[in-house]
Structure formats: C-alpha cells, structure tokens
C-alpha positions in Angstrom: 22.9 21.8 86.8 22.2 25.1 88.2 19.8 24.9 91.9 16.8 27.2 91.8 17.6 30.0 94.1 14.7 30.8 96.7 14.1 34.3 97.1 11.7 36.8 99.0 10.9 37.1 102.5 10.7 33.3 103.5 13.7 32.2 101.9 16.0 32.1 104.7 13.5 30.0 106.8 12.7 27.8 104.2 16.7 27.1 103.7 17.2 26.4 106.9 13.9 24.3 107.2 15.4 22.3 104.1 19.0 21.9 106.0 16.9 20.3 109.0 15.0 18.1 106.7 18.4 17.1 105.3 19.7 16.5 108.7 16.9 14.0 109.3 17.3 12.4 106.2 21.2 12.0 106.6 20.7 10.5 110.3 18.3 7.8 108.8 20.3 6.6 106.2 23.7 6.4 108.2 21.3 4.3 110.5 20.8 1.9 107.6 17.5 3.1 106.4 16.7 3.9 102.6 15.6 7.5 102.6 13.7 10.5 100.3 13.8 13.5 101.2 10.6 14.9 99.3 11.9 18.5 97.5 8.3 19.2 96.8 6.9 19.3 100.4 5.9 22.8 101.3 5.6 23.5 97.3 2.6 24.1 95.1 2.2 20.6 94.1 -1.0 20.7 95.5 -2.6 17.2 94.3 -0.2 14.7 95.6 0.7 14.4 99.2 4.3 14.8 99.5 6.0 14.3 103.5 9.3 16.1 104.1 10.9 12.6 104.7 10.5 9.0 103.6 12.5 6.4 105.4 12.4 2.7 104.6 13.6 -0.3 106.4 13.3 -3.9 105.2 9.7 -3.2 104.5 8.9 -0.8 107.3 8.1 2.8 106.3 8.1 5.8 108.2 6.8 9.0 107.0 8.1 12.3 108.7 6.7 15.7 108.9 10.0 18.0 109.9 9.6 21.1 112.4 12.4 22.5 113.8 12.4 25.1 116.8 14.9 26.8 119.1 12.5 26.0 121.9 9.9 23.2 123.0 6.5 24.9 121.9 3.2 23.5 120.8 3.6 22.7 116.7 0.7 22.7 114.5 0.1 20.8 111.3 -3.2 22.2 109.5 -5.9 20.1 108.5 -5.3 19.4 104.7 -1.2 18.6 105.5 -2.4 16.2 108.2 -4.8 14.2 106.3 -2.6 14.0 103.4 0.6 12.5 105.4 -2.0 10.1 106.9 -3.3 9.0 103.4 0.3 8.7 102.1 1.5 6.5 105.3 -1.5 4.4 104.7 -1.2 3.9 101.1 2.8 3.1 101.8 1.3 0.7 104.8 3.8 2.4 107.2 3.2 5.1 109.8 3.2 9.0 109.9 5.1 10.8 112.6 5.8 14.4 113.5 9.6 15.0 113.3 10.4 17.3 116.1 14.3 19.1 115.9 15.4 21.0 119.1 17.7 23.3 117.4 20.8 23.6 119.2 20.9 20.4 120.7 20.8 18.1 117.4 18.0 16.3 119.0 14.8 14.6 117.2 11.7 13.7 118.8 9.1 11.8 117.2 5.1 11.8 117.8 3.0 9.9 115.6 0.8 11.9 113.8 -2.6 10.0 115.0 -1.4 11.3 119.0 -1.8 15.1 117.8 -5.0 16.6 119.1 -7.5 18.6 116.7 -8.1 22.4 117.4 -11.1 24.6 116.7 -9.8 25.8 113.6 -9.5 22.2 112.3 -6.0 22.3 112.7 -3.8 19.7 114.3 -1.3 20.6 117.4 1.1 18.6 119.3 1.3 20.1 122.9 4.7 20.6 124.2 4.0 17.8 127.3 3.5 15.6 124.2 7.1 16.7 123.0 8.7 16.5 126.4 7.7 12.7 126.6 8.4 11.9 122.9 10.8 8.7 121.3 14.1 10.0 120.4 15.2 9.6 116.8 17.9 6.7 118.1 15.3 5.1 120.2 12.7 4.6 117.1 15.4 3.6 115.1 16.5 0.7 117.5 13.0 -0.4 117.4 12.4 -0.7 114.0 15.7 -2.5 113.3 14.8 -5.0 116.2 11.4 -5.6 114.2 9.6 -3.9 117.4 6.0 -2.5 116.8 5.8 0.9 115.3 2.0 1.5 117.0 3.3 1.6 120.6 4.2 5.0 121.1 
C-alpha cells in the first residue's frame, strides 16, 4: 500500500508536525499507554473532533493537541479547535492538554487546555510563563500510573 504524498508550500512543516506527533505517541506507548495518533488531525474532516494524540491507561484518557517549536514562545489554538478538543475529552471522560515540544531538547511540556487564556480574536493562547512552569511528560505519566488526580496541574 502506497502512502499519500504531501505536496504544496506547507508540506515540509506538516511532515515535521507529524513526526513530532509520532514522537509523543511513541513515548506514551513505551510508557505503557494505549495510544492512537489521529491521522485526520489538521485535515478537512471538519465535522468531527480529531485530537492529534489520544492516550489511555487503565480507563484514564488523555487528549493532546501537539505543537513543536525551536524556542519558547506563546502557543495559539483557534477557538473552533479548542472547543472540539475539550468536547472530545469530555465525551471520553478524559482531560485535554496542549503538548508543547521544545525542538532540540526532545522535552515535552503539558498544559491543561482549560488553562489557556482566551484572547480578543476568540482564539486561545498559552503564554511563555505557563509553558515554563508546565508539567513534563514523564511527570504526567508517573502521576497517571500512580492513580493521581488529572486535575491538579
């Protein structure tokens, strides 16, 4: 079976984005989670909410919007995407996170989606200060596996 080729001016960026999503999914899988990376994230499949990555561990559901940048800077999520991610997490009985990867370090930082601030345009912003103090992936994995509360970050 042949893979569809990405083409166009943003093809390289999308390929790199997919690689970072796969990295997050693989790290969660290696930590013992059941993981699904939604190949439709960012596609034209607009009627349904497709998070980038969904991870489950013994009935606990984590929903991720993955972003990767080479430096710490504010991260934005448009209002429609935000609402759909929160809705997906609520339907699954889980929690939605912004997963930020600092490229070059391999480090993932996680911010609960509800912690983002709404800005004038209606989009949501995660300021740098929130990213700097964000929980690391290994810490969230440990907390989930120990049965800790998903709502105390």
